[in-house]
C-alpha positions as CSV (number, residue, x, y, z in Angstrom):
1,I,0.9,25.0,43.3
2,R,2.8,23.6,46.2
3,E,3.6,20.4,44.4
4,A,4.7,22.3,41.3
5,A,6.9,24.5,43.5
6,I,8.6,21.5,45.0
7,D,9.4,19.9,41.7
8,P,12.3,21.4,39.7
9,G,11.6,23.1,36.4
10,P,9.1,25.7,35.1
11,V,5.7,26.0,36.8
12,F,3.5,27.7,34.2
13,I,3.9,25.1,31.5
14,K,2.8,22.4,33.9
15,L,-0.7,23.6,32.9
16,F,-0.3,21.9,29.6
17,T,1.2,18.6,30.9
18,T,-0.7,17.9,34.1
19,T,-3.2,15.1,33.8
20,G,-6.4,14.8,35.8
21,Q,-8.1,11.7,37.1
22,D,-10.4,11.3,34.2
23,I,-9.1,13.6,31.5
24,P,-5.7,13.6,29.7
25,S,-3.3,16.6,29.7
26,M,-3.8,19.5,27.3
27,A,-0.7,18.3,25.3
28,V,-2.3,14.9,24.7
29,F,-5.6,16.5,23.8
30,I,-3.8,18.7,21.2
31,A,-1.8,15.7,19.8
32,L,-5.1,13.8,19.2
33,L,-7.2,16.8,18.0
34,V,-4.7,18.3,15.5
35,P,-4.6,15.3,13.1
36,I,-8.4,15.2,13.0
37,I,-8.6,18.9,12.2
38,G,-5.8,18.7,9.6
39,I,-7.6,15.8,7.8
40,A,-10.9,17.6,8.0
41,L,-9.3,20.7,6.3
42,G,-7.7,18.8,3.5
43,F,-9.7,15.7,2.5
44,D,-12.0,17.6,0.2
45,A,-9.6,20.4,-0.8
46,I,-9.5,19.4,-4.5
47,N,-12.0,16.7,-5.2
48,G,-14.7,18.7,-3.4
49,E,-14.1,21.5,-5.8
50,R,-14.1,19.0,-8.7
51,S,-17.3,17.3,-7.7
52,G,-19.0,20.6,-7.2
53,G,-18.0,21.8,-10.6
54,T,-16.3,24.9,-9.2
55,L,-12.7,23.8,-10.1
56,N,-13.3,24.4,-13.8
57,R,-14.7,27.8,-13.1
58,I,-11.7,28.7,-10.9
59,L,-9.2,27.5,-13.5
60,S,-11.0,29.4,-16.2
61,Q,-10.0,32.6,-14.5
62,P,-6.7,34.3,-15.3
63,I,-4.9,32.6,-12.4
64,Y,-2.1,30.0,-12.2
65,R,-3.2,26.5,-11.5
66,D,-0.6,26.1,-8.7
67,S,-2.3,29.0,-6.9
68,V,-5.3,26.8,-6.2
69,I,-3.4,24.1,-4.3
70,N,-1.0,26.5,-2.8
71,G,-3.9,28.6,-1.5
72,K,-5.6,25.6,-0.1
73,F,-2.5,24.5,1.8
74,L,-1.6,27.9,3.1
75,A,-5.2,28.6,4.2
76,G,-5.3,25.4,6.1
77,I,-2.0,26.2,7.8
78,V,-3.4,29.6,8.9
79,T,-6.6,28.0,10.2
80,L,-4.5,25.4,12.1
81,A,-2.3,28.2,13.6
82,I,-5.3,30.2,14.7
83,M,-7.0,27.2,16.3
84,I,-3.9,26.0,18.1
85,G,-2.9,29.5,19.2
86,A,-6.4,30.1,20.5
87,I,-6.3,26.9,22.6
88,I,-2.9,27.7,24.0
89,L,-3.9,31.3,24.9
90,L,-7.2,30.2,26.5
91,V,-5.5,27.6,28.6
92,G,-2.6,29.9,29.5
93,G,-4.9,32.8,30.4
94,Y,-7.3,30.7,32.5
95,G,-4.4,29.0,34.2
96,L,-2.7,32.3,35.0
97,R,-5.9,33.5,36.7
98,M,-6.2,30.3,38.7
99,I,-2.6,29.8,39.9
100,G,-1.4,33.4,39.8
101,V,2.1,32.4,38.5
102,P,3.1,34.3,35.4
103,P,5.3,32.6,32.8
104,S,8.9,33.3,32.5
105,A,10.6,34.4,29.3
106,E,11.9,30.9,28.7
107,E,8.5,29.4,29.2
108,I,7.0,31.7,26.7
109,V,9.7,30.7,24.2
110,R,9.1,27.0,24.9
111,L,5.3,27.5,24.4
112,F,5.9,29.3,21.1
113,I,8.2,26.6,19.8
114,Y,5.6,24.0,20.9
115,F,3.0,26.0,19.0
116,I,5.2,25.9,15.9
117,S,5.7,22.1,16.3
118,A,1.9,21.6,16.6
119,V,1.3,23.5,13.4
120,I,3.9,21.5,11.6
121,Y,2.3,18.3,12.9
122,G,-1.1,19.4,11.8
123,A,0.3,20.5,8.4
124,F,1.6,17.0,7.8
125,W,-1.9,15.4,8.2
126,M,-3.5,18.1,6.1
127,G,-0.9,17.6,3.4
128,L,-1.6,13.9,3.5
129,A,-5.3,14.5,3.2
130,I,-4.8,16.9,0.3
131,L,-2.7,14.2,-1.4
132,F,-5.6,11.7,-1.2
133,S,-8.0,14.5,-2.3
134,V,-5.9,14.9,-5.4
135,L,-5.6,11.2,-6.1
136,F,-9.2,10.2,-5.6
137,R,-12.4,11.7,-6.9
138,S,-14.6,10.2,-4.2
139,L,-14.9,12.3,-1.0
140,A,-15.5,9.2,1.1
141,V,-12.4,7.5,-0.1
142,S,-10.2,10.6,0.4
143,L,-11.5,10.8,3.9
144,L,-11.2,7.2,4.9
145,F,-7.6,6.8,3.6
146,P,-6.0,9.5,5.8
147,L,-8.1,8.3,8.7
148,A,-6.7,4.8,8.2
149,V,-3.2,6.1,8.0
150,W,-3.8,8.0,11.2
151,I,-5.1,4.9,13.0
152,V,-2.2,2.8,11.8
153,I,0.8,5.1,12.2
154,G,-0.7,8.0,14.1
155,I,-1.7,6.3,17.3
156,P,0.7,6.1,20.3
157,A,3.5,3.8,19.4
158,S,3.5,2.4,23.0
159,V,0.5,0.3,22.0
160,F,2.8,-1.9,19.9
161,N,5.6,-2.2,22.4
162,P,4.3,-5.3,24.1
163,Y,4.1,-7.1,20.7
164,I,7.6,-6.0,19.8
165,N,8.9,-7.3,23.1
166,F,7.1,-10.6,22.5
167,L,8.5,-11.0,18.9
168,V,12.0,-9.8,19.8
169,P,12.5,-10.9,23.5
170,A,16.3,-11.0,23.1
171,V,16.5,-7.3,22.7
172,S,13.5,-6.3,24.8
173,D,15.9,-4.4,27.2
174,S,17.2,-2.4,24.3
175,V,15.4,0.7,23.0
176,G,16.8,0.2,19.5
177,V,14.1,-1.9,18.0
178,Q,11.3,-0.1,19.8
179,L,12.7,3.2,18.7
180,M,13.0,2.1,15.1
181,V,9.4,1.0,15.0
182,A,8.0,3.9,17.0
183,R,9.6,6.6,14.8
184,F,7.5,5.5,11.9
185,S,4.7,7.2,13.8
186,P,4.4,11.0,13.4
187,Y,2.5,10.9,16.8
188,F,5.7,9.6,18.5
189,L,7.9,12.2,16.9
190,F,5.5,15.0,18.0
191,E,5.2,13.4,21.5
192,E,9.0,13.4,21.9
193,A,9.2,17.0,20.9
194,T,6.4,17.9,23.2
195,Q,7.9,16.2,26.2
196,V,11.3,17.7,25.7
197,L,9.8,21.2,25.3
198,L,7.1,21.2,28.0
199,I,8.8,18.9,30.5
200,P,12.4,20.0,30.8
201,V,13.1,17.6,33.7
202,W,11.8,14.6,31.7
203,R,14.4,11.9,31.3
204,G,12.6,9.5,29.0
205,Y,14.6,10.4,25.9
206,A,14.8,7.6,23.4
207,L,18.5,8.0,23.0
208,L,19.2,7.4,26.7
209,T,19.1,4.0,28.4
210,S,17.3,3.3,31.7
211,T,20.7,2.9,33.5
212,T,21.7,6.4,32.3
213,T,18.5,8.1,33.2
214,S,18.4,6.5,36.7
215,S,21.8,8.0,37.5
216,M,20.9,11.5,36.1
217,L,20.0,14.4,38.4
218,P,16.5,15.8,37.9
219,N,17.8,19.2,36.8
220,P,15.8,20.9,34.1
221,L,17.4,21.2,30.6
222,S,18.1,24.6,29.3
223,L,16.3,25.9,26.2
224,D,19.2,25.4,23.9
225,Q,19.7,21.9,25.2
226,S,16.1,21.1,24.5
227,L,16.3,22.5,21.0
228,L,19.4,20.4,20.4
229,I,17.4,17.3,21.3
230,V,14.2,18.0,19.4
231,W,15.7,19.3,16.1
232,P,15.7,15.8,14.5
233,Q,12.0,15.4,15.2
234,F,11.3,18.8,13.7
235,T,13.4,17.9,10.6
236,V,11.5,14.7,10.0
237,L,8.1,16.2,10.5
238,I,8.9,19.1,8.1
239,A,10.4,16.6,5.5
240,L,7.2,14.4,5.7
241,T,5.0,17.4,5.2
242,A,7.1,18.6,2.3
243,V,7.0,15.2,0.6
244,C,3.2,14.9,0.9
245,F,2.6,18.4,-0.4
246,A,5.2,18.0,-3.2
247,I,3.5,14.8,-4.5
248,S,0.1,16.5,-4.3
249,Y,1.5,19.5,-6.2
250,I,3.1,17.4,-9.0
251,V,0.0,15.2,-9.5
252,F,-2.4,18.1,-9.5
253,M,-0.3,20.1,-12.0
254,R,-0.3,17.2,-14.4
255,Q,-3.9,16.2,-14.0
256,E,-6.4,17.0,-16.8
257,I,-9.3,19.0,-15.6
258,R,-12.4,18.3,-17.6
259,S,-15.8,20.0,-17.3
260,T,-18.5,17.6,-16.0
């Protein structure tokens, strides 16, 4: 508590960003857990019903076909929201009891926006898993493909930075190439939004150079300034989620469902 009081910025949300000696922070844990849960909720959404023979029975009822995929997607989002909300409330409640520092109104708003961003992040991976569930009839294939995508573009982009610096040494001091490659990763986009929302004094923004950040005072950003910085990340994540679900919707609506 004394160290948190010395540092500028909110105190309560440090519960979600403080790392231990052997365990990562809660924000890192959520960033790694949410894609797995999203993939688990979506990889058998359609082909699981098809292989079990229940899809024909559902579509034989007087319901619209799009209600099936819409219901699967919305139910998954609700499940993600409940899970992430429960984690945040449990960590916040236990931390409040331990440190005795209640959250301010701004901290509550920041946590709520972070909650929304985590749900959107999970919805992207669930939408991607549903897409493969529509495209492939095999449950194993529809599970392995989104997991492969998560390993390739979902892992921290900092893993590839040494290779980028080796291949492009002339611009290693510039963040342009690293930023261009890193922003192919949804993990990086979510990590940027998380750091801006939960660490207001953080100065590692991709649009700022090291010279600029070293000369900046460690004053916490206001809520509106944080939102101004993270809205591009929100926009890209929402767009990626919409694209995945739109492709799934179109393919599913045009598929021929036969009884097996």
